[in-house]
N, C-alpha and C positions, 0 to 999 in steps of 0.2 A: 704297323700300325701305329697308328697314332697314341698315345696313352691320354685319358682324360684330364681336365686341366683342375689341378687341386683347388677347393675354397669353392667349388659351383656343384649345387644340390643338382643331381640328376635329376631327370621326370621322373614320376614318381617314387617320391622320397616320402618317408612316412612323418617326418617329424615329429615333434613331444607332443603327444595327445595329453599325457597324463599332467602335462605342467598347467596345459589351457581350462583341463577339467578342475583342477584344485583352485582355481583362479577365479572361477565362477563360485565353484561351493565356497570358498573364505567369503567372497561378497555378498553369498545366500547368508549366511550365519552374519557377518558384520550387521546387516539390514534386519534382519528376524533381532538380534539382542538389541537393535538401536532401539526397533519400536517397542520391547516391552521395558526396557528401562524406560522410554520418555511414557512410560504409561497411556501410549496412544497404539492401542494394539486393534481400533478399526477406522475404519477413511469417517474421515468428518464428514458429513452429509448436510446435501444442498434445503435449501427453503420448501422447494417441493417434497422433499425426503423427507425431513425431517422435522419439518416447520421450521417458528420460528417471529417475526415482528415484522410489522408492518407500519411503518409511520408515514402521513400521509403531512406534508409541509405546505402551507400558505404564504407565498412570497407577499409583501407590502410594498406599497409604494414610499420612497424617502420622500420627507419635506419640500417642495417645492421641487418635483420630479416625478407628474403624476402618470407622464410617459416612461418608467424606468419598466415597469412590466411588462415587457416586449417577448418576441421570440427568441431576438439574438440572445438576450441577459436569461432567460431561462435556460436555453441550450448550454450557454456558459456557466451558468450554476451547478447545469446537471452535472455536466466534465468535471469540473470542480470535486463535487460531492462524491460521484463515483471515484474517482483518484484517490480522494482521501477514505473512504472506508474497504474500498479492497486493493492498497497498498500496491502489490504487482500485479494485481488484476485477474486474479483466480480464486478469489475469497468469496465469489459466487454471488456479494450481493449486489443485487439490481436496482437500479437508477434509473425513473424515467419520468417524463413531463407527461399531467392529466389535464386535459382543459387549457384554459390560457395562464390560469395562477396557480397550478397543484405541480407539486411533484413529490413520486410516489417511493420510498425506502421499502426494499425488501431486504432485512435482515434474517439469513440461516441463526438456527439453532446454535450455541454453543459460541457464538463472537457476542463479546462485554455488549450487552446493551446497552449500558451507562454512559462510556465511553464512546460507541456507536451513534450516540444521540448525539453527544457533544460535538461528534465530527461534522455531522450531518446538519446540524443547525444552526455553528457557529459560524457568523461572519467574517471573524478575525480581521475587523477594523483597528488598525497598528496605528499609534500617533506617540510621539513624542514632545511631551509635555512639558514645560516649566513650572518648577513648583514656586506656589507662590505663599502659599500657608498647607499646615500640617498639625494634626489636633487628634486625639486618641479616638477611636469609633461613637464612644457616645454623644449622646448630645448635652452642650455644657451646661452646667450647674446653675440655675437661677440665681442671680445674686440678691442680697438684700433691698428690700425698700429703698429708693433712695429718697433722696431728700427732693423736694419740689424745683430746688434750684439745678438740680444735677443734671448735666447734657447727657441723652441717652447714647449708647454705643451699640454698633452692628457688631463689633469686633468680637471674635471668639475668645473665649476664656483659654489661656495657654498658659503651660509650669511656668513660677513665680509670676503672675498676676497678681492682684489683692484680694484679700482674700473675701470672703461674705461680708459684707456690713461696713465696708471701707466703701470709699467715695467712688462713684462710676467712671470716673475719667479714665479711660485706658491706656494700657501699658505702652510702654517705648516698641516692646515686639507689636501687640495689636498694632499702636498705628503703625510697623513698620511694613505689616500685611494689607494691611487697610490702602497704605500710600501704594501697594506694589500690584491689589487689585486695580486701583484707579487708574494708574498708567497702564495696566493692560488692556484694560479697555476703552483709553482714549482715541486709540489707532482706528481699533472698529467702529466707533460711534462716530469718528467723522468722516467714515466713506461710508460704510454699511449702514449705520442708523443714525443717521442725523435730529438734530435736536428738534424737539414739535416746532411748528408753527405758532404764533402769535393768537391764532383763531384757534387751533387744536386747545393750547393751554388756557383760554378763556373757557371754551366749553368744558373742561376737566374743572376750573374753576365751579363756574355754574352749579355742575352737577355735586359738591359739594354741601353739607350742609350747613360747614362753618370754617369759612378761609381760614388759612392759616396766615399768622403774619409774618411767619418765619419766611424767608429767602428760598425759592425753588433753586436748589443744588443743579449743577450743573448735569447732564445724559450721562458721563462717567461716574460720576461720582456716587449719583443715586444707584445706576446700574452695579456699583459696587458697594454701596451699601445695601442693597438687595440681596445681594449673593454671600453677603459675609450674615447676614442675617439667616439663610436660606444653612449654611454652615454650621452657624450656632445650634441650629435646632435640626441637624441630620445627623440620625442615629443608623450606622452602617452597624449595628450587631442585629438591626432589624430586616431580613431577608428583601422586603418589600421594598425598603426607602435605599435599601444598599443598589438595587437593580434599575429603580429608576432614578439613581442621584446624576449620573451622565446621561440620561436617553435623550435622543434628537439633541444633542449640542454639538454645532457645527464646529468644526476644526479651526477656522480663523478667530473663534472665541472661547474667554473661558469660561472655566464649568467645574463640577463640581464631581468628586470621584472616591469611592473606594477601594477598600485593598487590606492584604495583612502584612501586618508586621510579624512573622512568626508565630504566633497561636492568637494573638490579638488582632483587634479590628482596627486600622486607623479610616482618617478621611483628608482628603487636599480639596485645596483648590488650586486648581490650574488653569497656567497660560494656554495663549492660543500655539496649534499645533506646529511645533519646529520641522518637524521631519511626519512623512507617512509611511505607511505600510508599504504601499506600494513603491515607495526608492530601495526597499531590501530587495536584494539581487537574488539570493539566495539564502537559506536559513536550517540549520541541524540540531540536535538536541546529541550532545557527548558532553563525555566526563572530562572534569579536567584532571590531568594525573597531579597537580601540585597541592590542590585544595582538596582532590577527592570527591568533589560536586559534582552534582548534574548541570550543565550550564547549554544555553541556549546561541549556538555561534550566528553572528548576523555578517552578509558580504555587501553594501552598499552598490547604488548603481554611480555611476558618476556624478551624475546631479545629488544623490542623494548622502553622499559622503562631500561635498561642498556643503551643503545642510546642516549635516551635524557635525562638518568642522566650526561652523559658524554657530551656532545654539550651544555648543560644549564651550565656546570660548568665549561668548557672553556672559555664559552663568560662573565658569571660574571667576571671574572678580567680584562676586557678590557674598554674602556672607549668608550662612547657614539660616533657614533651610530654602535658600533660593538661591544655593549652588546647587541645586539637585535638580535633575531632571525625572519625571516618570514615564515609564514606558506604558500605555494606556491600553489594554485588548480589548476592546468589546465594554467601553466604557468603566472595565475595574483596572486599578495600578498593579501589573505585577512585579514591579520593581520601582526603585527612586534611588538610584546611588548619583553620590555626590560628584562632583567632578572638580579637579585641582588645575585642570590646565586642559586645551584646546586636544579635540581626539582624532585626526587626523587619517589617510591613511586608507578610509572605507570600511575596517573591520571595528567589530562590536561585536560584544557579548552579554547577556540578558542572566544574569543570577538571581538566586531567592528561594532557595527550598525547596530545586524542581526534585522531581522523583525520577527513575530512567524513564517511565510513563508519562508524566507531564511534559518533558521538556522533549521528547518526541513527536508527543501530539502538537506540541506547540509551534515546533519546528517543520512538521508537516503542513498544519496550516497555512504558515508563512510562503515557504518554499512551493505550495499550490495554488496560493493566489487569497487574496480574497473575494467574496462572496460578492456579485454586483448588486443583490437585493438582500433585505433582509427576510427574514422567514418566521411565522408562528406555527406549532406543532395544532395543526387540527386534530388530529385521531391516530392514537397510536394502539393499535390491535395485534394479537395472537393471531397465528395461524396455527390450523392444525395441519397433522401428516397424514391424515385417511385416505384422502384422495390420490397422493404422492407415492402411500404404501401400496395402495392395489395397483398402481401402475407401474412401483417396480417390482413387484410381484410377477405382473404377466410380464414384464423385461426379460426378467431370470429368467422364465418359464422358457421364453422363444429363446435366448442365451443357449439353456442348458440343451433344448431342441436339436438348436443348429450345432453344436457342439457335439452331440451326440451323430447325426448326422455324419459330420467330417471323419468323427472314429468310426463310426460303420465304413465307411467309403476309404478310410484309409487299410482299414480292415480284409476288405475284399478283394483291392485293387492291388494293395501295397505286400500285404501280406507281414513278411517278418520285418521286414521295414518298420510298419506302423508302429512298433515295439520304440525307436528311435524317436519317431515323431511324438508320442503320447509323452517319451520322459520330458521334450522339448518342449511341449506345451505347457506341461508342470512346471518345469522350472521359469517360463515365461510366465505363468501366473503367480507362484511364490514373487518373484522379482516386482511385478506390479503391484501385486496385493499391497506388499512392503514398504513399498517408496509410495503410494497412498494415501498409506496412515502415518507416514513420516512428513511427509508433504502439507499434510493437513495440519500440524501443529507446527510444523516449519514456516512456511508462507500460506497460511490461510487456505490451499485446496478445500475445496467440498465436492463432494458428488454429488451431482446430481442427475435427472432422466438422461440428457442428451450425453452425459459422461459415461453412462454406465453403457449408451451405444455406439459410443468409441470406441469401449473396452472389446462389444461383441464385435464389432469390425474387423478389429485386430487379430482376432480369432484367425479369419480370413488372410490378412496379410500374413499371419506368421505360419498356416499353412500352404499357401502360395509358396514362401520362402524353400521351405522344406521337398516339394513337386520339384521345382526346378533343380536343386540340387539332386534329386533321386532320379528324375528323369534323364541328368547330364551320364551318372554312373550306367545307367541302362544303355545308353546311346553307345557307352565304350565299351560295355558288354557285347552289342549286337556286331561290333565292331573286331570282335574273335580276342579282345583281351580278357587275363583272369581279374577279378576283383581286386586284389590289392592295387595294382597300378591303374586299374579303372578309377577307385576312387579318388586317386591324389592327380592323376589329368582331368576330373569332370572339376574338379573343385576350380581353378582357377574359371574357368568359362563360368558356371554356375554364379561365380561370386560377381561375376562384373554384372551379370546381369539382377541377382539380389540385391547389390546395391545402386543400380540405376532405379530399379524399382522401390526399394525404400525412399530413395531423395524423393523420387518423386511425390510420394505418398507424404514426408516429412515438409516439402514445400509447399502442397495444398492444403496443408492443418495448421502451419506458420502463416501463410496466407491470410487465411480462415480467423485465426487467432487475433491478428494484426486491424482487418478489418469490421467484424463484429463486436458486438456487446452482448453483455449479461453470458445466459447460461448456453447459448451457440460455442461460446468461449469454453465453455468444459469441454464441450464436444474437441473440439479442436486440439485442445492441451493433453487431454485424455490419447485421441489419436496421434499426436504427436510423440508423446511420451513411450505409447506402445510399439512405435516403427522405431524408433531410436533404441530399444529393448530387443527388437527383434535382428536387430545387429548383432546384437550381445551375444544373444543366443546362438543365434548360428553361426557366428566365429569361434565363441566358446566354448560349446555343449554342441552341438548338432555336428559339425565337423570332425571335433576330436573322437565324440562316439564312435560316428560312423566307422573311422578310424581303426579304433580299436575294434570293436565289430566284426572290420574286416579282416582280422586275425583270428577268428573263431573258426571253426572247423563247421559250423552248420551255416555261415552267409560263403563262407570262401569255397565251399564244394558245389554251392549252385544247389542245396535243398531245395525242391518243389515249394518249400512252404516260406523261405526265406524272403522270397519277391526277385529272387535275382538268379532266378532257373534261366540258364542260358535253351535249352529247348524250350522252353516258353518264352521267351523274348528272341527266338529265330535270329540268333547266334552262329555269324557265320564261322567256319572251321579259321583257325588259328594261322595265321600267316608265318610262313615258316621262311627263312631263307636258302635258295636252293644251291648248293655247289656244283658248278660247272664241271662234270666228270672228263676226266684226260685217259684217254686208252693206255692202256698197258705197253709199254715196249717190247717188241717182239723178237725171244730169243734167237740170235741168228743159227743156234744148234737147232732150235723147232723147227726155222725155215729152213 
């Protein structure tokens, strides 16, 4: 008779059930401890259960684009806003269109409302503009009354300029700024803004009460003087003026802008945009290990890299402040670094006193793209959770009734085996609850009514796995095997069935999560999570516990209340190998 090969576990081997049980016990303790350490001991609830904020946004047409508010742009805006506020897609903020020009954003309670409002309403129009002039944010102090012969100057008051009471002749710095503004205006004035015709000039002169004997300046010089006058009067410490400073400015034209340098407000005259935000391929907020500061890194497209190299090459040849370029986001200067050489390679970074949140928010907005439309907040309302609370109560009652029916069925049909099934359900419940609580803080997962439904459906999926395994064991006992080998022989067959069933459920949940939006994603996410947990519980708890229980007298002896009584199962007598008897040799003497 050949000896069995070494190293091969024979059928019916018991394995090490204690090790698997220890692993899942450690996981439960770690998840529970993490839940308490994170101070998030309850799952975060969605807007239908906990209430929240509803923001109504109204789309506005850009100047010269009356047809911009259309279905395509609205759907694009919904997609961008949804990605911004949902992050990984499970924080349960809802974004949907209403009518032709409105977008409704529902933000659950617990989300930073102010941060969310900035994310949903910000157009993220980013431009890199050359700096033509800079001054403190407060308006320039009026000079002393000039003499009648003094020529007026629209240049802003800068540091080192003449003190009040002196001649009003502009300083060299102001003259340089005025020349820079005039030169910046000449190119667009020659193409997009031609000088007025003679008839128009005559009509304008006729409307004046007293014609001026001074010759009319060129279009660029007049526009530069007007821009400088507005720059001198601009008060960036006033919020209304700050918001209106660069509003409606076209990318190809100079503009005014406000921003902060440290804690103080400053104001800028900026030239036409050299690079647009659409030329940014990717952006993210990271911490600079050398300086220990949060920055936003950007990677440009191929065309954007060429544009950026060109504008920085031009600025490197100029003197301060005209060797700087301003990074302007939605009309606000967020940084104005100086340039000493052309920046090539297609990469750049934005710095300027970012916090972790502000750096990541900016990177988020730039990565997901600029909104194709500008929006204004029509209304912001608070949603109560009264109706959702009643629905949650009804859902929990339905879940409790379903769980009770499952337990009753297990007790009646499986008797002692129901003890293993109920313990497995309890372990699955603990893992599901702790994970939902941790995911609420970690990735913004919010438990809504469809998610609760997904958890209730998971009870049936988990119970189905137990039933498959128990029935396989019973089949082995019906074949005449004793319990301990029956438990091990039934496992490979049950394992395949359980894995195939759970794979189908998980695949359905994954497809549903990908192709749907809003609350349905909560159902799909919960269903997929509990399906994975079912595999973990069956492999690391149910099977090892069944192996240990098979060693006890109550189960191994086939007690009538164990659920594994061979008589009740109609087991056949055990198959025994019969040896062929050889007749004894006849003694010759007896013969």
